[in-house]
N, C-alpha and C positions, 0 to 999 in steps of 0.2 A: 653759884654767885648771881646776884641780880646786877645786872649792867645798866639798868635803866635809872634815869635821874629823878631825883625826887622833885615834886612840885615846884618847890622854892629854885632849886638849882636850875631846871627848865626855865622858869620864867625869867632869872637872871640871864641866862645864856640867850634866850630869844630877845631880850631887851638890847644886850651887846651887839648881837647880829643885826638888829634893825638899825641901831645907831651906826654900826660900821657901814651898812648897804647904802645909808642915806648920806652920811656924812664923811666916809672915810673910803670911797669907792677907789678903783685902780688909778683913775686921772687924778683924784685928790692926792693920793698917796704918792704919786710920781712928783708932785709940787712940792710935797714934804721933805721927801728924799733930796730934791734939788736945793732945798732951801738952806741958808747958812747954818741954822740949828739942826736940822735933821730929824726934828719932832715937831709936834704940834701941841701949843700951850692949850688951845682950845678943846683937843680930843682928850688931853689929860685931866683937863678941868672936868669935862664931862664924865670921864670913867670914875672919877673921885666922886662926883655926885651920884653916879649910880651905886656907890659901894663897892666898886671892884678894889681900888687901892687898899681899902681898910678891911676886905675879906678875909685875908689870912692872919690878921694881926689881932692882938688880945683886946676882948670887949672893954677892960678898964681904960684903955687909950682910945676909945671910938671906934675900934674896929669890931669884927664879928666872930672872931676866934674859929675861922673856917679852916679846911685843910685843903690837902691836893685833890680829894674827890670833888669838894666844892668848886674848885677852880678848873675842873675839866672842861666843862661846857664852855667856860670863857676862853680858854686856852685854844679850844677847837676853832672857835669863832676868829679868836686872832691868826691862826694858822690860815684860816680860809682867806681871810682879807691881808695877810701879810703885813701885819701891824708892825712898825718900825719904833713905836715909843719903847723907852727904856723899863718896861713893866717888870721882866723877870730880875734884871740886874737889881731894881728897887726891892722888890720882894727878898731876894737872897740876903741883901745887906740888912733890910729891916728885920728879918727873922733872927739875924745874930745879934742885932740889938735886943731884940724883945727876949731872947733866951740868956745871953751874957751881960747884958748892960745892967748897972744899978738903977734905982729910981730916978735919980737925976738924968741919966743919960736917956733912959726910955721917954721919961716924960718930956724931953725937950725935942726928940726926934719922932717918935711914934705918931703923936697926935698931927703933927705937920704932915706925914706921910699919908695918913688916913684921910686927910683933908685935902691933898693933892696939892700941898704948898711946899713940899720938899721931895726930890728925887735923890737916890742913892746909888752907890756902886760898890761892888767889892772886888778889890785888888789882891789877888791871890797868885795867878798864874805867873810862873817865870819860865825863863828860857830853858829848854832841855827837861822840863819836868815830866812832859809825857803823861799827863793824866795823874802823876803821883802827888796827891794832896800834901804828902809828908815832906815833900823836897822843898824846902825854904831856905833860900840863903839871904835873902834880905835880913839885916840884923838890926836889933834895938837894944841900945844900951842906957842904962839909967844915967841921966844928968842931972845938974841942979834944978829943982823945980820940976822934973818930969823924964822925958826919954828923947833920945836922938836916934832917928831911922836912916839907915843907910842901905841902897839896893837898887832893883829895878824889878818892875811888873810890866807884863806885856798882855796885850789883847784885854784891856779891861773894859768890857762891855758897859755903855752907858757913862763911863767917865767924864767925858767933856759936857755931860748934861747934868752930872750930880753937884748937889750943893755939899754933901759930905761923902767921904768914901772910907769905907772899913779896910783897913790895910793889916796884912798878916805879915808878922815878922818873928824872927827867932830871937829869944832871950836866953839868957842862961839856964832858964828852968824849962824851955821848950818854946813850942810855937804859941804866939799869943797875937790879939787882935788888937787895933788900934783905931779909934774914930778920928779922922782927920779932916779939917776944913779944905775945900778944893781950892782955895786960894793959895793953901802952902805947898801944894804940888806942882811940879813941872811936867807939863802934858805935851805928848805928840799925838795930835788927834787925827783920824782918819776915818774913812768909810770902809765897812767891810765887804767881802764879796756879796753878802746877802743884804747889803745897804742899810745895816744898822751903824751906829756911831761907836766907836771904839777909841782907846788910846793907849799908847805906851806911857809909863810914869817912870820918871826919875826920881829917885829919893836920894838927895845929897845934903847931909847934915840937916835934915828935916826935924825940928825940934817941935814937940808937942807937950803938953801939960801932963801932970800926973793924972789929971781925971780922964786922958784918952785912952787909957787900958780900959778894954771891955773884958769884964770877967776876970777869972784868977790868971795870973802869969803862967803861961806854959800850958794851959788847960784847951786850948782853942781846937787842937785836931778833931776830937769827936764831934764838936759843934760844925766844924767844916764838913766833916762826912755826911753828917744828918741833912745839912742844908744843902749840899751839893745833890744828895739823893732824892730830895725833895724836887730841887730844881730839874731833875733829870726826868722825874715822872711828869713833871709839867711840860717839857718840851716833846716828852712822848705824846701826851696829848695835844699839843699844837700841830705834831707831825700829822696827827691822825687827821685834823682840820685841813692841812695842806694837801695831804694825799687825797682826801675826798674830792677837792677842788679839782686837783689834776684828773682824776679819773672822770669826773663829770664833763669836765671841759672837752677832754679828749673824746667820749663818747659823742657828744654834740658835734664834733668835729668830723666824726667817722659817719654821722647820720647826714651830713650836708656837703662834704666833700665829694665830688664825683670824679669817677674815671670811667671812661668805654660807656659813658651814657648812665651809669648807675652809682649810688653813693658807696664808697669804698667800704662802710660798715656791712655791705651784705658779703664781702668776702671772708670766707670761712677763717683762713688764716689770722685775719686781724680781729675777727669775734673772740677767738680763743686767747688772744693777746689782752684784749680789754677784760675779758672774764678773769684772767689771771690778776690783772690789776686790782679788781674790786675784791676779789678774794684776799689779796694782800691787805688791803683796807680792814677788812673785816677781821683779820688775824691781829692787825695792829691795834686796832680798837680794843680789842679783848685784852691783849697784854698790857695797854695803856691802863685799862681799868683796874687790873691787877697790881701794877706798879704804885699807881695813886692810893688803891686801897691800903697796901702794905707801907707805904710812906707816912700813912695816917695812923695805923693801928697794929703794926707788926709788934709780936711780943718780945723780939729780940733784934739786936743789930744784924745778927747773921741772917734772920729771915727777911728783912727789909732790903740787905743789900742783895739777897739772892732774887728777890722778886724785880727789883730795880734793873739788876743787869740782864736777867732773863728778856725782861722788856726791851731794854735798850738793844740788845742783841737783834731781837726780830724786827724791831722798827727800823735800825739803822740798814738792815736788808731791805725792808720795804721801800725805805726813803729812796735807795739806790735804784731798786727795780722799777717802781712806780715814776720817779722823775725822769729816767731814761728812757723808758717807754712812752711818757706822755710825750717827750720831745720828738722822738723817731717818727711817732705815728702822726705827728704834725708836719712830718717833713722838715725842710731848710727853715720855713718860718717860724718853726718851735722855738728857735734861738735868737729870734729877733726881739728887740727891745719893745716893740709895739704890743706882744702880746704878753698877758700876764703868766701865762703857763712858763716862759722863760724864768721870770723873777721866782717862781714857785719852785722850779727847778733848782735854782741857786740856794733858796731857804733849805730846801730839802737835804742838798748836799751839805750845808753847814750843819743842821741838826744831826746828821748821820755821825758827825766827829764830835759834835758839842757834848762837853763832861764825859768823853771817852768814846771811842770806836767801837766797832765789834769785835776788834781783837782784843781791847784792853778788857771789855766785859766779859768776852769768853775766858779769859785768864782769870779775872776775879772770880767769875761763876765756878769755874774748876776748882780754884784752891778752896773757896767757901764749901762746895761740894764734898771735897776731900776732909775737910776738917769735920764734917757731920758724920763720917763712918767710921 
């Protein structure tokens, strides 16, 4: 398999990196995180102008019809810069609209997402679900003129910033999706460990029109599984970028920090540890490439899920290993707010759990592997 980016993919990734280095450096990011909004309208508009918001969306709505492989370089750049914009949340919800929505729904949402005029979120996770996408207790029942939603969603990334939210709910026919205006929802917003904005959503007699239903009633689970695997491949790529930064900044510290009159990087024990970190990075990058490739072109659902789970297992381990080693090799200052490496530690810790931790994906991989024997 060729793990090199195409010329177009590399050019886009380089453009994103230059923008982030110039206008989204660590000090700028800290101001964005501390702001009331928790995101930057200017950064979002620039990403839209560069085509990043439209890259994974259909060309007929102004997008570029790209896949996970096309987004790998962008996500690596996001991981390096620790971007807190609600990009992944918007991509997940937009892909659900693109796959399940009718022409009116897609026409009213997707062009605005491509142009950077609309942000979305996906409200699916519920308490106690433990990564089980089929565990949905939120209920939707038909009422005059539409549907009524009752239930609760937790840790909905990007929800405080979204104009519309895709909500999953169980109907008489199974799990269904509904496109709901932000103003119809009751949110408890907060900042996550890795400094993203999220919210718990309370759905109490929330009424939506009949046109809010996305796709066929009861047919949402396969779509949710596909979109979640796609997003998992993307966070694997984001992890690669964050891991690379953690390795590079730790190596630089070992070259400059001195003990007994010499750089600590000359100590053989520390040299072995930094080499192990770089090996973990290369292995993570290879697995992320495989996951992205299979998310785009797998011949079966099983093939896609096997590749994504295998990658997440390896990358969750790399996130833990590299993040902890980078902090330990920096000493006590590695956990200070002033150093970017401490914020990278938090993001990598969350990525290791996001869309399923290593234990969850080990179980899924084992079950899928057994099915094939």
